[in-house]
C-alpha positions as CSV (number, residue, x, y, z in Angstrom):
1,M,98.2,82.1,78.1
2,R,99.8,85.2,78.0
3,R,102.6,86.1,80.5
4,V,103.3,89.5,82.0
5,Y,106.5,89.8,84.0
6,S,106.7,93.5,86.1
7,F,109.0,93.3,89.7
8,A,107.0,95.5,92.0
9,S,109.7,94.0,93.7
10,I,113.0,91.8,93.8
11,T,114.5,89.4,96.2
12,L,118.4,91.2,96.5
13,F,121.0,89.0,95.1
14,M,125.1,89.3,95.3
15,L,125.5,93.2,94.3
16,L,129.6,92.3,93.4
17,A,131.9,89.5,93.1
18,G,134.8,90.7,94.7
19,P,138.7,91.1,93.2
20,A,138.7,88.4,90.3
21,C,140.1,85.9,93.0
22,E,137.3,85.9,95.2
23,A,135.5,85.5,91.6
24,A,137.8,82.5,90.8
25,E,136.6,80.2,94.0
26,R,132.7,80.2,93.5
27,C,131.8,77.3,91.4
28,I,130.1,78.5,88.7
29,K,128.0,75.7,85.5
30,E,127.3,76.6,82.5
31,S,123.6,76.8,83.2
32,D,124.0,79.6,85.6
33,H,123.1,82.9,85.0
34,V,126.2,85.6,85.7
35,R,127.4,88.9,85.2
36,A,130.8,89.5,83.5
37,R,132.4,89.9,87.6
38,D,131.2,86.8,88.8
39,L,133.5,85.5,85.8
40,G,136.0,88.0,87.0
41,I,136.0,90.2,83.9
42,A,136.9,94.1,85.3
43,P,136.5,96.1,83.0
44,G,138.9,99.4,83.7
45,V,140.0,101.2,86.2
46,L,138.4,102.8,88.3
47,P,135.8,100.8,91.2
48,P,132.0,99.8,90.6
49,G,129.2,100.9,92.8
50,P,127.3,99.1,95.7
51,F,124.9,97.5,92.7
52,N,127.2,97.9,89.8
53,A,124.0,99.2,88.3
54,I,122.5,102.5,86.9
55,T,120.5,102.9,90.1
56,D,124.0,103.5,92.3
57,V,123.0,107.2,91.2
58,Q,121.7,108.2,93.7
59,G,117.5,108.6,92.5
60,V,117.7,107.0,89.4
61,L,115.2,104.0,89.2
62,V,114.3,100.6,86.5
63,G,111.1,99.2,86.0
64,H,110.7,96.1,83.5
65,S,107.6,94.6,82.3
66,T,108.0,92.0,80.3
67,V,105.4,89.8,77.5
68,I,106.1,86.3,76.1
69,F,102.8,84.5,74.2
70,G,103.0,81.7,72.9
71,N,106.5,80.5,70.8
72,T,106.3,83.8,69.0
73,I,105.5,87.1,71.5
74,H,109.1,87.3,73.3
75,T,109.0,91.7,73.8
76,G,108.1,94.1,76.6
77,A,109.9,97.3,78.0
78,T,112.3,99.0,80.1
79,A,111.7,102.3,81.7
80,I,114.5,104.9,83.1
81,L,112.9,107.5,86.0
82,P,115.5,109.8,86.8
83,H,114.7,110.7,90.3
84,G,111.2,109.1,91.4
85,G,109.2,113.1,91.4
86,N,107.5,115.1,88.9
87,L,109.9,114.6,85.5
88,Y,107.7,117.4,84.0
89,Q,108.3,120.4,86.7
90,N,111.6,119.3,87.7
91,K,113.3,118.4,84.7
92,V,116.8,117.0,85.0
93,P,119.6,118.3,82.6
94,A,120.2,115.6,79.8
95,G,122.4,115.5,76.3
96,V,121.9,112.7,73.7
97,V,124.7,111.7,69.9
98,V,123.3,109.3,67.4
99,F,125.7,107.1,66.4
100,N,124.1,105.3,63.6
101,G,120.5,106.9,63.0
102,Y,119.4,104.0,61.6
103,G,116.0,104.4,64.7
104,K,112.9,105.3,65.0
105,S,113.3,106.8,68.8
106,A,111.4,109.7,69.8
107,G,112.2,113.0,71.4
108,L,115.5,112.9,70.9
109,S,115.1,116.5,69.4
110,Q,114.4,118.1,72.3
111,I,116.2,116.9,74.2
112,A,118.8,118.0,71.9
113,E,117.4,121.6,71.4
114,L,116.8,122.1,75.2
115,G,119.6,120.2,76.7
116,E,116.8,118.1,79.6
117,I,114.3,115.4,79.8
118,E,110.9,116.0,81.1
119,S,109.5,112.3,81.3
120,P,110.4,109.0,82.1
121,I,113.0,107.3,79.1
122,V,110.9,103.9,78.2
123,L,113.2,101.3,76.4
124,T,111.0,99.2,73.9
125,N,110.9,97.3,70.3
126,T,110.5,99.1,66.8
127,M,106.6,99.3,66.8
128,S,105.6,100.1,70.0
129,V,107.5,103.3,69.9
130,S,104.0,105.2,69.4
131,R,103.1,103.6,72.6
132,G,105.8,104.2,75.1
133,M,104.9,107.5,73.8
134,D,101.4,107.1,75.1
135,A,102.3,106.0,77.8
136,V,104.8,108.3,79.4
137,I,101.9,111.2,78.5
138,D,100.0,109.6,80.3
139,W,101.8,108.6,83.1
140,T,102.9,112.6,82.9
141,L,99.6,114.0,82.2
142,A,98.2,112.4,85.6
143,Q,101.2,113.1,87.7
144,Q,100.1,115.6,90.0
145,G,100.6,119.1,89.1
146,N,100.6,118.5,85.6
147,E,96.5,119.5,86.0
148,K,98.0,122.5,82.9
149,V,100.7,120.5,80.9
150,L,99.1,120.5,76.3
151,S,103.0,118.7,75.5
152,V,105.0,116.1,76.8
153,N,108.4,115.1,75.5
154,A,107.9,111.8,75.7
155,V,111.3,110.1,75.3
156,V,111.4,106.8,73.7
157,G,114.1,103.8,72.7
158,E,113.7,101.6,70.6
159,T,115.6,98.2,68.4
160,N,114.1,96.0,66.4
161,D,113.1,92.1,68.1
162,G,111.6,91.0,65.6
163,N,114.2,88.5,65.0
164,L,112.8,86.5,68.1
165,N,108.7,88.7,68.0
166,D,106.0,88.9,66.1
167,I,107.3,92.3,65.8
168,R,104.2,93.1,63.5
169,G,101.4,91.6,66.1
170,R,102.6,94.3,67.9
171,A,101.2,92.6,71.5
172,L,103.3,95.1,74.0
173,T,100.3,97.3,74.9
174,S,101.0,100.8,76.6
175,E,99.5,99.9,79.6
176,Q,101.7,97.5,79.4
177,I,104.6,99.7,79.1
178,M,103.1,101.5,82.3
179,R,104.0,99.2,84.0
180,A,107.4,99.4,84.1
181,I,107.0,103.4,84.2
182,R,104.6,102.3,87.9
183,E,107.2,99.8,89.3
184,A,110.7,101.4,88.4
185,H,112.2,100.9,91.3
186,P,116.0,101.9,93.3
187,G,118.3,99.2,94.2
188,P,119.8,95.6,91.6
189,V,118.9,95.9,88.0
190,E,117.4,92.9,86.3
191,E,119.6,92.2,83.4
192,G,119.5,89.9,80.6
193,S,115.8,88.4,78.9
194,I,113.6,90.8,80.1
195,G,111.8,93.9,79.3
196,A,112.8,95.3,76.5
197,G,115.9,92.7,76.2
198,T,113.2,89.7,76.2
199,G,113.8,89.4,71.8
200,T,116.6,91.2,71.1
201,V,119.6,89.3,69.9
202,A,123.1,90.6,70.1
203,F,127.0,89.5,68.0
204,G,124.6,86.4,66.8
205,W,123.4,85.2,70.8
206,K,121.2,86.4,72.7
207,G,121.3,89.9,73.5
208,G,119.2,92.2,76.9
209,I,119.1,95.0,79.6
210,G,122.6,95.0,81.0
211,T,123.9,98.0,83.6
212,S,127.2,98.5,85.0
213,S,128.2,101.5,86.8
214,R,131.5,103.6,88.1
215,Q,132.9,105.8,91.5
216,L,135.4,108.4,91.2
217,P,137.9,109.0,94.3
218,D,137.1,112.0,96.4
219,S,139.6,114.0,95.1
220,L,138.2,113.4,91.7
221,G,134.3,114.0,93.1
222,H,133.4,111.2,94.4
223,W,130.4,111.6,91.6
224,T,129.4,108.4,90.3
225,V,127.9,107.3,86.4
226,G,125.7,104.7,85.5
227,A,124.8,103.5,82.2
228,L,121.9,100.7,81.1
229,V,122.4,99.4,77.8
230,Q,119.4,97.3,76.1
231,T,122.2,95.3,73.0
232,N,120.6,94.5,69.6
233,Y,123.7,94.8,67.5
234,G,125.6,93.3,65.8
235,G,130.0,93.1,65.1
236,I,133.1,91.3,66.3
237,L,132.6,90.6,69.6
238,T,135.6,91.2,71.6
239,I,135.3,90.9,75.8
240,N,138.4,92.6,77.7
241,G,140.5,92.4,75.1
242,R,139.9,88.6,74.0
243,R,138.2,88.2,70.6
244,I,135.4,85.5,71.5
245,G,133.5,85.7,68.5
246,E,136.2,84.5,66.3
247,E,137.3,81.9,69.0
248,L,133.4,81.4,68.9
249,G,133.8,81.1,65.1
250,N,130.3,83.9,64.8
251,Y,131.1,86.8,64.1
252,Y,131.0,89.3,61.6
253,L,132.2,89.3,57.6
254,Q,132.8,85.6,59.3
255,H,131.4,84.3,56.0
256,E,130.4,86.8,53.2
257,V,131.4,91.1,53.4
258,A,127.8,91.4,52.3
259,S,126.1,89.4,55.6
260,K,123.4,91.7,57.6
261,K,125.3,89.9,61.0
262,A,126.3,93.7,62.2
263,D,122.8,94.9,61.7
264,G,120.5,96.1,65.1
265,S,121.1,98.3,67.5
266,I,121.8,99.8,70.9
267,M,120.2,102.5,73.0
268,V,122.5,103.4,76.3
269,V,121.6,105.2,78.7
270,I,124.2,107.0,81.0
271,A,123.3,108.9,84.4
272,T,125.7,110.4,86.1
273,D,125.1,113.1,89.6
274,A,127.7,115.4,89.1
275,P,126.8,118.7,88.4
276,L,127.2,118.5,84.4
277,S,125.8,121.3,81.7
278,D,123.2,120.3,79.2
279,R,126.6,120.8,76.9
280,N,128.9,118.3,78.6
281,L,126.1,115.5,79.1
282,T,126.4,115.4,75.8
283,R,129.9,114.9,75.6
284,L,129.4,112.1,78.5
285,A,127.2,110.7,76.0
286,R,129.5,110.3,73.0
287,R,132.3,108.6,74.9
288,A,130.1,106.3,75.9
289,A,130.3,104.6,72.3
290,G,133.8,104.2,73.5
291,G,132.1,101.5,75.6
292,V,130.0,99.3,72.6
293,A,133.4,99.6,70.3
294,R,135.6,98.1,73.2
295,T,133.0,95.2,72.9
296,G,133.4,94.4,68.3
297,S,130.8,97.0,67.2
298,S,131.0,96.7,63.7
299,F,128.4,100.1,63.7
300,S,127.2,99.0,60.4
301,N,124.4,100.9,57.9
302,G,122.1,99.0,59.7
303,S,123.0,99.4,62.7
304,G,121.0,102.3,65.0
305,D,123.5,103.2,67.9
306,Y,121.8,105.6,70.5
307,F,122.8,107.2,73.5
308,I,121.4,109.3,76.2
309,A,122.9,111.0,79.6
310,F,121.3,112.8,82.1
311,S,122.5,114.0,85.6
312,T,120.7,113.8,88.5
313,A,122.7,116.8,90.8
314,T,120.5,119.3,92.8
315,D,122.5,122.3,91.4
316,V,121.3,122.1,87.3
317,M,117.8,120.4,88.1
318,R,115.3,122.7,85.6
319,T,113.1,123.9,88.3
320,P,109.8,125.9,88.2
321,Q,112.0,128.4,89.9
322,K,114.5,128.5,88.1
323,R,113.1,128.0,84.7
324,A,111.4,131.2,85.4
325,A,114.1,133.9,85.6
326,T,118.1,133.8,85.3
327,A,119.5,131.2,87.2
328,H,122.9,129.7,88.2
329,Y,124.1,126.3,87.9
330,A,127.3,124.9,89.6
331,E,128.6,123.2,87.5
332,V,131.7,120.6,86.7
333,S,134.2,122.4,84.6
334,N,135.8,121.5,81.6
335,D,138.9,120.5,82.9
336,N,137.4,118.3,85.6
337,T,135.0,116.3,83.2
338,S,137.8,113.4,81.5
339,P,137.0,111.3,85.2
340,L,134.0,110.7,84.1
341,F,134.0,110.2,80.4
342,E,136.6,107.4,80.8
343,A,133.8,106.3,83.9
344,A,130.8,105.9,81.3
345,V,133.3,104.3,78.7
346,E,134.2,101.6,81.8
347,A,130.7,101.1,82.5
348,T,128.9,100.4,78.8
349,E,131.6,98.4,78.3
350,E,130.5,96.5,81.8
351,A,126.8,96.9,81.2
352,I,127.3,95.4,77.6
353,Y,129.5,92.3,79.0
354,N,126.4,91.7,81.7
355,S,123.6,92.0,79.3
356,L,125.5,89.0,77.3
357,F,126.0,87.2,80.2
358,M,122.7,87.6,81.6
359,A,120.1,86.6,78.9
360,S,118.6,83.2,78.6
361,T,118.5,81.0,75.3
362,T,115.6,81.7,73.5
363,H,113.6,79.8,71.3
364,S,111.2,81.6,68.8
365,H,108.9,81.2,65.9
366,E,109.8,83.6,63.4
367,V,106.1,84.3,61.2
368,T,108.0,86.2,58.6
369,T,109.3,82.6,57.5
370,G,107.6,80.0,58.8
371,K,110.9,78.1,60.8
372,D,111.3,77.1,64.4
373,I,114.5,79.4,65.5
374,V,116.5,79.1,68.2
375,I,119.0,82.0,69.6
376,E,121.7,80.7,72.1
377,R,122.6,82.4,75.4
378,L,127.0,83.5,74.7
379,P,128.8,80.1,76.6
380,L,130.1,80.2,79.6
381,A,133.0,77.8,78.6
382,P,135.0,79.7,77.0
383,F,135.4,82.1,80.4
384,L,135.4,79.2,83.0
385,K,138.4,77.1,81.4
386,G,141.6,76.8,83.7
387,R,139.8,78.4,86.1
388,K,140.6,77.7,90.1
389,Q,136.1,76.6,90.8
390,R,135.5,75.4,94.7
391,C,132.5,72.7,93.3
392,R,130.9,70.0,95.5
């Protein structure tokens, strides 16, 4: 029986573990699904938002659709909506950066050219990009006010989940992807082996969807920056400066120079409520690569490393009225962007950690080789050792 999971409503889970000393008091077992802060891992110096998620940026919605079928299909889609209104009519400024272009994403060239997004952003698997486009286009054309629209720039990002998913079977349908868009919601974001992260692998461990956020103090504008990642890449895993990949004996170039263990891809979506121009949003997207680098990425030849950033600020939203004539936009100056850049680095780094800690060990049957495979989740043991825990 085919199982399709989507999340129209969710149960509120613990938002933050609080300071590391409080996290140490929680009883955490190896089988638990935890976020980085539950383990006392809090990268950087800036505080997270209430949900520690991309949805801390006001207006941003996230939805998932997960498809698991038998022991060969493990895939899905994740949708990020910059706001809940008509995105085609009220476009948001955006920037895109391709760090290593081994990928098949759609809609990025128009973002680079026009500096705006006019549709939901969908993340999925490599072979489902066209179906992601179908879902985005169908959703956009159905919005009230779009009756005369003749062109839609559907933004679809991808990573290849072919290790755990029969990607050649193309099981994911446009309707299932559409469900992720329709059921996108504010608040806490489900992470790990869900949506577009259902079949991904990162650093030899189970990858997935992860998210995090940072808030600037009032003296720096009180802006929020959020990140959401789809992790499917490799390298030498480093967590908060600790070389975990080497400790656990699972890392790129461990046995041979020609290893392809570092191949794969990562999609990073950055949202902010700071009123940034599309040029500075491109700069913001580029800084998110610093967060990926901190985790030990090798940015290998076969890795597609893509970064999209957008602003939800009403001051820079490209409404029909502003697009119809010469418009003036209030925006953050170049001299005041550095704290936002730091926030993007920190949020991206922690989002990646969350994608790993929240993932689940996955069993599958690799159709092309005929072999059963198991991709284990990242063990918690190295992070629990020496911690004071109150376990009954």
